[in-house]
N, C-alpha and C positions, 0 to 999 in steps of 0.2 A: 150701033154707033156709040151709044152711051157707055157701054162696057169698054170700048176702045179708048174713049176719052178718060174714063176712070182709071184704066190700067196705066195710061201714060202719066197721070197725076200721081198715082200710087207709087210709081217707081222712084219718086224723089223723097219719099218718106222713110223714116227709119223703121227697122223691123219691129221695134217695140211699139211705135205709133200704129203700125198696121195691126198688130195684135190687139192693142187696146181698142181701136176703132171697130174691129171685127167683133169683139166681145160686147161692145156697146150696141152694135147693130142687132145682135141676136138676143139681147137681154129681154126676158119675159115673153119671148116669141115661140118657145118650144111647144106651147100648148095649142098652137094654131093648127088648123086642118092640114093634112099631108099635102094636098094639092096646092094650098097657099104657100107652104114651105118650099115645095119644089120650085114654084115660080119665084119666090123670094131668093132662093139660091141662084137661079139663072139670071135674075135681073139686078141683084144687089151684091151677093156674096162671091160670085164667080171671079170677079177681078182680084179680090183679096186672096182667094185660093191660088189663083194663077201667079200672082206676084210673090206670095210667100213660098210657093213651090220652087221658085228660082233661088230662094235663099235658104232652102232646107239645109241645116247644119249637119245632118246625118243622112246623106243620100244612099250610103251603103247599108243595105238592109240588115246585115249581121251586126252592124254597129248600133242598130236601133234597139236591140233587145235589152241591154243594160239601162237604156234611157227610159223604157216604158215600164220597167218593174216598179210596182207600187200601186197606189189607188188613185183612180181618176173618176170624174163625174162627167157624163155627156151633158153639156148645157144646151145643145141644139143638135137635132138630127132629123134626117129624112128617112130613117129606117122604119118601115111600117111595123115591124115586130115590137118596137119599144112600147107601143100602146095596144098590144094584142088584147089586153084586159083594161077595163076602165079604172080610173082613179089613181094613176101612177103618181107617186110623190117624188117630184124631181130632185129634191134635196137628198132623198134616200135612194138614189140610183147610183150604182158604183160599177166600175170596171176594175177588177183586181188582178194584177199580173204577178204570179209567183215565179221564182227562179227555176222551178222543176219542170217548166214547159207547159204549165197549165194556167189558164186564166178563166175568170168568171164574170159574167154580166149579171148583176144582182139588183133587183128593184122591189120596192114595196108598193103594193096596190091597196088602196082603201077607198072603194067606191062610195061616193056621196060626201066625202070630206070637204070637197071644194064648195058645196052648196049649203048655204045657211038653212035652207028649207029641209034638206035631207040629213043634215048633220046630226040632229038629235036622234033620229031613227037609226041611222047607220052607225052611231057611236057604240051601240051594243054589239055590233057585228065584229068578227075578228078581221085583222089585216091579213093580206095574202102576200107572202114573200116568194118571189120566183127567182131561180138561179139557172142560167144557161152556162154550163161549163164546157170549155173547149181546150184542146191542146194546140200548141203552136210550135213551129220550128221554121228554120230558114232553108230553102232549097233554091239553088240557082239564082241567088240574090232576090228572092221573092218570099213573102210570108206564106206559109202553108198552114191552113187552119182545118181542124177536124173536130166535129162535135163529139163530146164525151157523154153528156147527159143533161137532162132537164130535171130540176128538183124543186120541191115546193114545201112550204111550211105555213101553218096558220098560227098567228100570234096576236097578242093583245094590242089594240090600237094605242093604248095608253103608254106603251113602252116603245120609244122610237127605235128604228133600225139604224144604229150608229155604224161608223166605219169598223170599229172593233168587233161589233156583233156580226157584221157581214163577213169580215175576214175570218172570224172564229168558225162561223157556219161553213164557209168554203173549206177551211182546213179540216174540219170534222168530217165533212162529206168525203173528202179525198181519202182520209185515213180509214174510214169505216166502210165505204162503198166502192171506191175507185182504185185505190193504190195497187192492190194485188193484180187486178185485171189490167190496169194501165201498164204496169211493169211487164206483164206477160203478153201485151199486145192484144188483149181481149176487151173490147169496148162494148157496152150495151147496144143491142140492135133494135130494141123496142123501148117505148116509153111506158112508165107506170105512173099515171097521174090520176088523182082522185078529186071528186067534187067539182069537176069542171064540165061545162056543157060540151057536147060532141063537136060542135063547130069550132070551139076554141082548141080542143084537143087536136083536131085535124090541122089547124094552123100551126100548132106547136110541133106536130109530127113532121109537117112539110119543112119547117125550119131545121129540125133535127137531122133529117135525112140529106140535107143539102151540104155541099162542100164549098163554103164561101171563099171568095177572094178578098184579100185585104191589102191595102196600100197606104202608107203614110205619105200624104202629099207634103206634109210638113210635120216635124216633130222636134221638140227641144225639151228641156227639163220641166216646163210647166204648161205646155200647150201641144195638143195633137190635132191635126186636121187629117181625117181618115176617110178614105174612099173604100167602100165595100160593095160587093156584088154577090148575092146569094146564088144566082145561076147566070150563065153566060148570056142568055137571052133576056135577062131582067135589067131594068133601069138601075144604074149605079145609085147608091145612097151615100150621103155625106154626113159626117159627124164632127162636131167641135167638142173636144174634151179638155178639161182643165185638171191639173193635178190637185189631189186632196191630201195625199201623203206620199 
């Protein structure tokens, strides 16, 4: 009943007001436990998603592609994969869409950096940068996503992962490891990951082998509300992303 009342009230607000309120609601909440975030979506965010979906300025999927090109950061999400490794630095998490039909989810992980107790010890350890690259296209007014590869790099914690660094890494991997195979329709069938425990590798492999579904509940030049589903029998995940470039 609360959601119905909220939805009725929200219908009288401007789109910009709804966007601002939604971002205020999720501020500093992306580090909460997944179960808490799922409940938070159901109890608090769902009315905003529903109301903004009615105002989506780009409901035709093929028209969404030029809108999403560029760099985005997920400020809140219920995708379990985002925290498959500990210590994700949220300000260094990027979704980069290129015009060649490829995009990458890139994040830096620095375990222990949030804890003052562990910070001195972990400061000597390298940061771990993870990239999940995917290809995208539109078929029958739907996004079609296929995983291309998962890549990793160990780097100094003292040097932040900037947008330029992430985009350069993405472009370099495409040119040196993906381009020829991608153009010939030959995508890697197995993962080659090093220095990760077997349990984490299995999680990454499961993600890589899936064919996820993606839908923009709402998308404009600076905000994306995204519904994704790794498998048909899996609970949908929701992501709020803001444009960085």
